C-alpha positions in Angstrom: 0.0 0.0 0.0 1.3 3.4 -0.9 2.0 6.0 1.7 -0.6 8.8 1.7 0.3 12.4 2.4 -1.9 14.5 4.7 -2.8 16.6 1.7 -4.4 13.5 0.1 -6.5 12.8 3.2 -7.5 16.3 4.4 -9.7 18.5 2.3 -7.9 21.6 0.9 -10.1 23.9 3.0 -8.3 22.5 6.0 -4.9 23.2 4.7 -5.2 27.0 3.9 -2.0 28.6 4.9 -2.5 32.3 4.0 -5.8 32.8 5.8 -6.1 32.7 9.6 -7.6 29.3 10.7 -11.3 29.1 10.9 -12.9 27.8 14.1 -13.5 24.4 12.3 -9.8 24.3 11.3 -8.8 24.9 14.9 -11.2 22.1 16.1 -9.7 19.8 13.5 -6.2 20.6 14.7 -7.2 19.8 18.3 -8.9 16.6 17.2 -5.8 15.5 15.3 -3.7 16.1 18.4 -6.1 14.2 20.6 -6.2 11.3 18.2 -2.4 11.2 18.0 -2.3 10.9 21.8 -4.8 8.0 21.6 -2.7 6.2 19.1 0.5 6.7 21.2 -1.3 5.4 24.3 -2.4 2.3 22.4 1.2 1.8 21.3 2.4 2.1 24.8 -0.1 -0.3 26.3 0.5 -2.7 23.4 4.3 -2.6 24.0 3.7 -3.3 27.7 1.6 -6.3 26.9 4.2 -7.6 24.3 7.0 -7.2 26.9 5.0 -9.0 29.5 4.4 -11.9 27.1 8.0 -12.0 25.7 9.6 -11.9 29.1 7.2 -14.2 30.8 6.8 -11.7 33.6 3.6 -10.7 35.3 0.5 -12.6 36.0 -2.6 -13.4 34.0 -4.3 -10.6 35.9 -1.6 -8.2 34.7 -2.2 -9.2 31.1 -6.0 -9.1 31.5 -5.7 -5.6 32.9 -3.5 -4.4 30.0 -6.0 -5.9 27.5 -8.8 -4.1 29.3 -7.0 -0.8 29.1 -6.2 -1.5 25.4 -9.8 -2.1 24.6 -10.9 1.1 26.4 -8.2 3.1 24.5 -9.2 1.5 21.3 -12.8 2.6 21.8 -11.7 6.1 22.7 -9.5 6.3 19.5 -12.3 5.0 17.4 -14.7 7.7 18.7 -12.0 10.4 18.2 -11.4 9.1 14.6 -15.1 9.3 13.8 -15.3 12.8 15.2 -12.3 13.9 13.1 -13.8 12.3 10.0 -17.1 14.2 10.5 -15.1 17.4 11.0 -13.1 16.9 7.8 -16.3 16.1 5.9 -17.8 19.3 7.1 -14.7 21.2 6.0 -14.8 19.5 2.6 -18.4 20.6 2.1 -17.8 24.2 3.2 
């Protein structure tokens, strides 16, 4: 699969450089930052679970707790992604 640049994913209305950002553009920037935090959190928890499994350390309860946190973070990231998608759709129709 080819790598996609942000300009291919985000409507041009979001990428205006010369004009001051609109409130929607500012909301999109915040949503992007929040989604990035969600993905980084998922990566961290996933790494902890992988380490626990690779090293044979921890208990089944430790692993179950990490899986539960991962599921919660995954749900949060999904919600944030849907919100960002709706915002970008609004920007594209503006």
